[in-house]
C-alpha positions as CSV (number, residue, x, y, z in Angstrom):
1,X,0.0,0.0,0.0
2,X,2.8,2.5,1.0
3,X,4.7,1.5,-2.1
4,X,1.6,2.3,-4.2
5,X,1.2,5.6,-2.6
6,X,4.8,6.5,-3.0
7,X,4.7,5.6,-6.7
8,X,1.6,7.7,-7.1
9,X,3.2,10.7,-5.4
10,X,6.3,10.3,-7.5
11,X,4.0,10.4,-10.6
12,X,2.4,13.4,-9.4
13,X,5.7,15.3,-8.8
14,X,7.0,14.2,-12.3
15,X,3.8,15.4,-14.0
16,X,3.9,18.8,-12.3
17,X,7.7,19.6,-12.5
18,X,9.1,17.6,-15.5
19,X,7.0,19.1,-18.1
20,X,9.6,21.1,-19.8
21,X,10.8,20.4,-23.3
22,X,10.3,21.6,-26.9
23,X,7.1,19.8,-27.4
24,X,5.5,21.2,-24.2
25,X,6.7,24.7,-25.0
26,X,5.0,24.5,-28.4
27,X,1.8,23.4,-26.9
28,X,1.9,26.1,-24.2
29,X,2.7,28.7,-26.9
30,X,-0.2,27.4,-29.0
31,X,-2.5,27.8,-26.0
32,X,-1.4,31.1,-24.5
33,X,-0.7,33.1,-27.7
34,X,-2.2,31.8,-31.0
35,X,-5.2,29.9,-30.0
36,X,-6.7,33.0,-28.2
37,X,-6.7,34.7,-31.5
38,X,-9.1,32.1,-33.0
39,X,-11.4,31.8,-29.9
40,X,-14.4,33.4,-31.8
41,X,-14.2,30.4,-34.1
42,X,-15.2,28.0,-31.4
43,X,-18.4,29.8,-30.8
44,X,-19.5,29.3,-34.4
45,X,-21.7,26.4,-35.0
46,X,-21.3,24.4,-38.2
47,X,-22.9,21.0,-39.4
48,X,-22.0,18.1,-41.6
49,X,-24.3,19.9,-44.2
50,X,-21.6,22.5,-44.6
51,X,-19.0,21.6,-47.2
52,X,-15.4,21.0,-46.0
53,X,-14.2,24.3,-47.6
54,X,-16.5,26.3,-45.3
55,X,-15.1,24.5,-42.3
56,X,-11.6,25.4,-43.3
57,X,-12.3,29.1,-44.7
58,X,-10.4,30.8,-41.9
59,X,-6.9,30.9,-40.5
60,X,-6.6,28.5,-37.4
61,X,-9.9,27.0,-38.4
62,X,-9.1,23.9,-36.3
63,X,-10.3,25.9,-33.4
64,X,-13.8,25.3,-34.5
65,X,-13.4,21.7,-33.7
66,X,-12.5,22.3,-30.0
67,X,-16.3,22.8,-29.7
68,X,-17.4,19.1,-29.1
69,X,-20.6,19.4,-31.1
70,X,-18.7,20.9,-34.1
71,X,-16.2,18.0,-33.7
72,X,-19.1,15.4,-33.9
73,X,-20.6,17.0,-37.0
74,X,-17.0,17.3,-38.6
75,X,-16.4,13.6,-37.9
76,X,-19.6,12.6,-39.5
77,X,-18.9,14.8,-42.6
78,X,-15.7,12.8,-43.0
79,X,-17.4,9.3,-42.7
80,X,-16.7,8.6,-39.0
81,X,-19.4,7.1,-36.6
82,X,-20.3,9.1,-33.5
83,X,-22.7,8.7,-30.6
84,X,-26.3,9.6,-31.1
85,X,-27.2,13.0,-29.9
86,X,-30.4,13.2,-27.8
87,X,-30.3,16.8,-26.7
88,X,-28.3,20.0,-26.9
89,X,-28.5,23.4,-25.5
90,X,-28.1,25.7,-22.5
91,X,-31.5,25.8,-21.0
92,X,-30.9,22.6,-19.1
93,X,-34.4,22.6,-17.5
94,X,-35.7,21.8,-20.9
95,X,-34.0,18.3,-20.8
96,X,-36.9,15.7,-20.9
97,X,-35.3,12.9,-18.9
98,X,-38.6,10.8,-19.2
99,X,-37.7,10.4,-22.9
100,X,-34.1,9.3,-22.3
101,X,-32.9,5.6,-22.2
102,X,-31.8,4.1,-19.0
103,X,-28.3,4.7,-20.2
104,X,-27.1,8.0,-21.5
105,X,-24.0,10.4,-21.3
106,X,-24.0,14.1,-20.4
107,X,-21.0,16.4,-21.3
108,X,-20.3,20.1,-22.0
109,X,-19.3,21.3,-25.5
110,X,-16.1,22.8,-23.9
111,X,-13.8,21.8,-21.2
112,X,-11.5,18.8,-20.6
113,X,-11.3,15.7,-18.3
114,X,-14.5,14.7,-16.5
115,X,-15.8,18.0,-15.3
116,X,-19.6,18.3,-16.0
117,X,-19.6,14.7,-17.4
118,X,-22.2,12.0,-16.4
119,X,-22.2,8.5,-17.5
120,X,-25.6,7.5,-16.4
121,X,-26.6,3.9,-15.9
122,X,-30.1,3.5,-14.3
123,X,-29.5,6.7,-12.2
124,X,-26.0,5.8,-11.3
125,X,-23.2,7.9,-12.4
126,X,-20.4,5.4,-13.3
127,X,-17.7,8.1,-12.9
128,X,-18.2,8.9,-9.3
129,X,-20.4,5.9,-8.4
130,X,-23.1,8.1,-7.0
131,X,-26.9,8.2,-7.7
132,X,-28.4,11.4,-9.1
133,X,-32.1,12.4,-9.7
134,X,-32.9,14.5,-12.7
135,X,-33.3,17.5,-10.5
136,X,-29.8,17.0,-9.0
137,X,-28.4,16.8,-12.6
138,X,-30.1,19.9,-13.8
139,X,-28.7,21.9,-10.7
140,X,-25.2,20.8,-11.4
141,X,-25.5,21.4,-15.2
142,X,-26.9,25.0,-14.5
143,X,-23.7,25.8,-12.7
144,X,-21.7,24.3,-15.6
145,X,-23.4,26.5,-18.2
146,X,-23.2,29.6,-16.2
147,X,-19.4,29.3,-16.0
148,X,-19.0,30.2,-19.8
149,X,-21.4,32.3,-21.9
150,X,-21.0,29.9,-24.8
151,X,-21.2,26.7,-22.9
152,X,-23.7,24.1,-24.1
153,X,-24.7,20.6,-22.9
154,X,-25.0,17.7,-25.0
155,X,-27.0,14.5,-24.0
156,X,-25.8,11.6,-26.0
157,X,-26.0,7.8,-26.4
158,X,-24.0,5.9,-23.9
159,X,-21.9,3.5,-26.2
160,X,-21.6,-0.1,-25.3
161,X,-18.2,-1.7,-25.4
162,X,-17.2,-4.3,-27.8
163,X,-18.8,-6.9,-25.5
164,X,-22.1,-5.0,-25.3
165,X,-21.6,-3.8,-21.8
166,X,-22.4,-0.3,-20.4
167,X,-19.0,0.4,-18.7
168,X,-16.8,3.3,-18.5
169,X,-15.3,3.3,-21.9
170,X,-11.6,2.8,-22.7
171,X,-10.0,5.9,-24.2
172,X,-7.8,5.5,-27.3
173,X,-5.8,8.6,-27.6
174,X,-3.9,9.1,-30.9
175,X,-1.1,11.7,-31.0
176,X,-1.2,12.7,-34.7
177,X,0.9,14.9,-37.0
178,X,-0.6,15.7,-40.4
179,X,-1.8,12.1,-41.0
180,X,1.0,10.3,-39.1
181,X,0.4,8.7,-35.8
182,X,3.3,9.0,-33.4
183,X,1.9,7.1,-30.5
184,X,-1.3,5.9,-28.7
185,X,-2.3,6.3,-25.1
186,X,-4.9,3.8,-24.0
187,X,-6.6,4.8,-20.7
188,X,-8.8,2.4,-18.5
189,X,-10.6,4.7,-16.1
190,X,-11.7,3.5,-12.7
191,X,-13.7,6.6,-12.1
192,X,-13.2,10.4,-12.1
193,X,-9.7,9.6,-10.7
194,X,-7.4,6.7,-11.2
195,X,-7.0,3.9,-13.7
196,X,-4.3,2.4,-16.0
197,X,-2.6,3.5,-19.0
198,X,-0.5,1.8,-21.7
199,X,1.3,2.9,-24.9
200,X,1.4,1.6,-28.4
201,X,2.4,2.5,-31.9
202,X,0.1,2.3,-34.8
203,X,1.0,-1.5,-35.2
204,X,-0.1,-2.2,-31.6
205,X,3.5,-2.7,-30.5
206,X,4.0,-1.5,-26.9
207,X,6.0,1.7,-26.6
208,X,7.9,3.4,-23.7
209,X,5.7,5.7,-21.6
210,X,4.9,8.8,-23.5
211,X,3.4,10.5,-20.4
212,X,4.2,10.3,-16.6
213,X,2.0,7.8,-14.7
214,X,-0.2,10.3,-12.7
215,X,-3.0,10.0,-12.3
216,X,-2.9,6.6,-13.9
217,X,-0.7,3.6,-13.4
218,X,1.3,2.6,-16.4
219,X,0.9,-1.0,-17.6
220,X,2.4,-2.9,-20.5
221,X,-0.5,-5.2,-21.4
222,X,-3.8,-4.3,-23.0
223,X,-6.1,-6.2,-25.2
224,X,-6.2,-4.8,-28.8
225,X,-9.6,-3.8,-29.8
226,X,-11.3,-5.6,-32.7
227,X,-11.9,-2.5,-34.4
228,X,-8.4,-1.0,-34.2
229,X,-7.6,-1.1,-37.9
230,X,-10.7,1.0,-38.4
231,X,-9.6,3.4,-35.8
232,X,-6.2,3.9,-37.4
233,X,-7.8,4.4,-40.8
234,X,-10.2,7.1,-39.6
235,X,-7.7,8.7,-37.3
236,X,-5.2,9.1,-40.2
237,X,-7.9,10.5,-42.4
238,X,-9.0,13.1,-39.8
239,X,-5.4,14.1,-38.9
240,X,-4.5,14.7,-42.6
241,X,-7.5,16.9,-42.9
242,X,-6.7,18.7,-39.6
243,X,-3.2,19.3,-40.7
244,X,-1.4,20.5,-37.6
245,X,-0.7,18.4,-34.5
246,X,-3.7,17.1,-32.7
247,X,-4.7,14.4,-30.3
248,X,-7.8,12.4,-31.7
249,X,-9.8,10.2,-29.2
250,X,-11.7,7.1,-30.4
251,X,-13.7,4.5,-28.7
252,X,-14.0,0.7,-29.3
253,X,-17.8,-0.2,-29.3
254,X,-20.3,-2.8,-30.4
255,X,-20.8,-0.6,-33.4
256,X,-17.1,-0.5,-34.3
257,X,-14.8,2.5,-34.0
258,X,-16.5,5.6,-32.9
259,X,-15.1,9.1,-32.8
260,X,-14.7,11.0,-29.5
261,X,-13.1,14.3,-29.8
262,X,-10.1,16.5,-30.9
263,X,-7.8,17.9,-28.5
264,X,-5.3,20.5,-29.9
265,X,-3.5,21.3,-26.5
266,X,-3.5,17.9,-24.4
267,X,-2.7,18.6,-20.9
268,X,-1.6,22.2,-21.8
269,X,1.8,20.6,-22.6
270,X,2.2,19.0,-19.1
271,X,3.0,15.5,-18.2
272,X,5.1,14.2,-21.1
273,X,8.1,12.1,-20.6
274,X,11.6,12.8,-22.1
275,X,10.8,10.0,-24.5
276,X,7.6,11.5,-25.4
277,X,8.9,15.0,-25.7
278,X,11.6,13.9,-28.1
279,X,9.3,11.6,-30.3
280,X,6.6,14.3,-30.6
281,X,9.1,17.1,-31.4
282,X,10.7,15.0,-34.1
283,X,7.3,14.2,-35.7
284,X,6.4,17.8,-35.4
285,X,9.6,18.9,-37.2
286,X,9.2,16.3,-40.0
287,X,5.4,16.4,-40.7
288,X,4.2,19.8,-39.3
289,X,7.4,21.8,-39.8
290,X,6.7,25.6,-39.1
291,X,3.1,25.1,-38.1
292,X,1.4,26.3,-35.0
């Protein structure tokens, strides 16, 4: 037990204080300087009915895809499966919970991590293992939307895993550079905090850790999803269109590979190991040279 606590504390220290490096610096510059210039683009709503050239008609157009609803529409436009959308909006009192299935997901259109996210299974939020009434959910969502004037809430399908189970989904996070996959982080969450993580290349060969363990324990064994080849194909396609560096998240489901989201500034540049820093900087210089 003490050994585990010590390992976790070391991971936290590494995550917080060993986050320097060229790749991290580029991510921080992207966040603090250039992405602020494109913030209005995130507020614009587009759908799959808009042609690709309209999505890409502005400098730093990729910022549009930091809006999770835009990202879903963009993925569908480019042939990817996404979770079904049940409801969207800011007036969360309008959510009709009586029409929802027993399993559903709620998440905001902006933000990272599990903040404002509910994975509901018969009234139980799998992320914190607590039960919530519709009234309690609305109260929490009201605070979430009041935090940002352009925050919206999505109520979506709870995707079954490949075995047809309603569990916290495994995250497959692809670090991409203009159509090239530098590495994959696979996360098995135990809840809002904690879980395991492993690293692979696009051939599902294990890699050295790309990120420090905190808040997850790094492991070397992870079952390859049945739809992995489909994931790789779609990730490469999306990354090539996106152009600049981006992390693209996917899920392995009973429907096959399903798109999750785009993340242009993962971890705000924090938490990457020296190996990850070196690898991602090399890919950036080779495939995204001179880009933001």
